[in-house]
N, C-alpha and C positions, 0 to 999 in steps of 0.2 A: 226859463222859469215862468210858470203860469201866474203865480201869485205875486202881487206887488206890495201889498200893505194890508193892515187890519183896518176894516171900516168900522166895525162895532163888535161889542161883546155883549151878550145877553145873559143876565142872571135872573133866577126866578125866586119867587116868594109866595107863600100862602097869602090869601087875602087878609088873614088875621095879623100877619107880621108886616103888612105893607107900610104902615106909618113908621114903624121902627126902621125898616129898610130905607125909606126915603130920608129920614133923619141921619142915618148912618152914612149913606153915600153923599149927601149934601153937606151936612154939618161936621161929621166926624172925619170923613176922608177929604172934605173940602172941594168936591167936584162941582162944576158949574152946570146948573140945569139949563136945558135948551127946550124949546117948544116941540111937542110931539105932533105928528100929523093928525089932523082932525079925525081921520078914520080910526086911529088907534086910541084915542082919548077914553073911550068907554071901557077899555080893558084895564084901566088903572095903571099904576106904576108911574115911572118918570124916565126921561132920557137925560143923560149928562154928557159932557164933552171934556176930554183931556187931550190937549194938543189936537191932533187930527183924528183921534179915535173917539167913538161914541160908546157909552156904556148904557145899555137899556135894561132897566129894572122892570120886570113884568110879573104879573100874578098868575098863579095856576092853582087849581083846587087841591092837588095832591103832589106838590113837588117833593122829591126825595134827594136832597143835596147833602145831608149830614155825613154820609160815608164816602162821598165821591172825592177823587183826587183831582178832578178837573178844576182849573183855576185861572185867574187873571194874575199877572205879575205886574205890580207897580214899582217903578224905580223912585227912590228918594235920595236926596243929597246927604242927609244925616240920619242914618238908620237908628242910632241910639235915641236921638231927640224925638223921632217919630214914634218909636216904641213907647217912650215915656208919655207922649201925647195920647196914644191909644189906651194905655193902661189907666190914665187919668179919666178916661171915658168908660172904664170898666171892661175893656176889650181883653179877652184872654189871648195871650201870646203862645203860639205853638212852636216849640223849638224845631230846628231843622234835623230831621231823622237821617237824612242822607246828605251830609255836607259836601259841597263841591269846593275843592281848593281854589282860593282866590275869590270866592263868591260869598259875601256876607248877606244872610237873609234869614227871615223867619216867616211863619205862616199864621193865619188867623181865619176865623169863620165869621161871615157877616150874620146879622140876626136871623136869616133864613137858612143858614148852614152852608152857603156857598163858600168854597175855599179861596183864599186870597194869599198870594205870595208878596212879600215886601222885600225888596233887595236894594242894597247900596248901589247907587249909580257909580259906574266906573269913571274915573277922571279921564277926560280927553286930553291927549297930548297935542301941543300946538302952540 
């Protein structure tokens, strides 16, 4: 196997939605912001970390995310509680069109239209 892990995931936003995106990823999703390299600061956006994976929010003049199925999947311990938290922030929940047996999940779109999957973390035996 050539690939070992995910280093980072990049999502895009128009410059007009940048502030909304940064609030969403930092305050609504609760990700921890990390310093960006000096060379990338002029491009706007922000970098976040979750465990060993970085999420890079960047700006583009004409991103077209609203119809794309590409996505990030975040695991949560309590799917219902997190759904209620998102709805309290006005986030629209998109039900699972293709349910997978034994996999509880739903989808949403961030302020720039990037698709996000939220799934219930499986209990580890041990």
